[in-house]
C-alpha positions, 0 to 999 in steps of 0.5 A: 362380368367382363374380364377387366373392370379397367384398361388404362391407355397412357405414357409408359415411363419411369420416374427419375425422382430428385429434390431441389429448391426454387433456385434451381427451377429458376436457373435450369428454366423448369416450369413450377408444378407443370409437366414439361416435354423435354428431347433426348439432349435436354434429359441427358443434361437435366440428369446429369444436373440433379442430386441423388435420384431414384428411379420408380416406375411411373406414367399417369395412366400406369399409376392409376392402374397400379393403384387399382390393381392393388386394390384387387381390381381386374386390369390391363395396361396399354403403353410402349417402352423398349427392350432395355433397362427402364423398359424392364423395370417398367413391366415387371413393376407393372405386372408385379402389381397384378395388372395385365401388360402385354404390350411388346418391348420394342427392340432396342436397335428401334433408335428410341428408348423408353421414356422417363420423367425427370420429377423435381420435388421441392421443399413443399412437396410440389413436384416440376416434371420434365418428360422425355416420351421416348418410345411411348410418344408412337402409340398407334392405333395398331397397338389398341387390342379391339377385344381387350378393349371390348373386354373392359367395363371402363377404359381409362385414356390418359390426357397427357397421350394427346401429345403423340402424332398418331394417339387421337386414332388410337383412342378413337379405336379403343373407344368405339371397340369398348362403347360397341361392347357395352362399356364406358369411357373415362379420361384425365386432363393430365395437365392445363398446358396439355389441355391448352394444346389440345382443347378442341380435341378434348372438347370434342371427345368430352362431348361425344364419347366420355362417360366420366371426367377426371380433371384437377382445378387448373385443368378444368378451369383451362378447359372451360376458360374461366377463372371460375371454379363452379362455373367450370364444374357446371359447364362441364357436368352438362356435358359428361355424366360424371365429373371428379374434380380434385382441389388439393387441401380443398378435397374433391367434387363430384357431379352426377345425375344432378347432384353435387358432393364435395369430399374433404382431403385427408390431412397428411404430411406432403413429401412428394405429390406425384400421383395423387390425381393418379391414385384418386382416379385409381381409387374413384374408378375402383369404387365405382367398379365395385357398386359403390356411390359416388361420394364413397368412391370420392372419399376413397380417391382421397384416401388414396391420394393423401396416402400416395403424397405422403412418401416418394413415388406415384405407387401406394405403399400402404393397402389400400383396402386397409385404409379405406377400412380405417376411414369407414368407407369400405 
């Protein structure tokens, strides 16, 4: 048995969540339902314009790892924060969830700050994200512990992290260490605009190194440049062993070993859609790592996604194992 079931690598961010209406999005040039990268001046300006906000540890892969840790999975996380207020919040919250987080906090004097994502939630629960990457942008191969990656059954790579100058080489180092030790690689596409920026690099990595691909409808359509979901799923399944694609209220598709399962969504009142895909991926990976079948893992993913969108914040508040038992998948 390896030390870790899943090691995640991604942008270490603190979410700043606030409610707004569509008029606010339009007035401030914010794309609805997507992630936009912003610089520090824009982050400061936007923070001054929003209403009351909550600061909650986030970051896509970190949310995934936190969900797995809450389920009792053996997890570690790699992502960079500074030794500042938000960095301390991030490190504390992830460790408190039960994940191993050993990335050193960078000194305040390094000229950067901990990254943050200003998440604007409209009345329908849709989230529009404005991300200042801060110190998390500068993930390098030197930040990858090859022994840690080799000690993982799975590594989980966050697509958002493709926006860093050294991240592709850092991912390659982690992939090589993991696979050489018999581990497997999963990646999430994260956002359709992220796909557009890095499509060729994603496709090459998917074909050559990835065992499990996570995406939502918009992301997989963007990746395979089609308007036909069935065609995109078929194309993905021809390149990677396992495909898990979410479709919001329509549930999720899981493709593996020549089979295709459709898993229904769990109805719930949407309060904040932040983290739905992250927790789907976490529960799915936990299911696979603990010997459950593909369809059962997909059901776990939908249950976890339903829980996290029922409240503010991208980390689970209810006990996920209890929910799995209630729905008959554990």
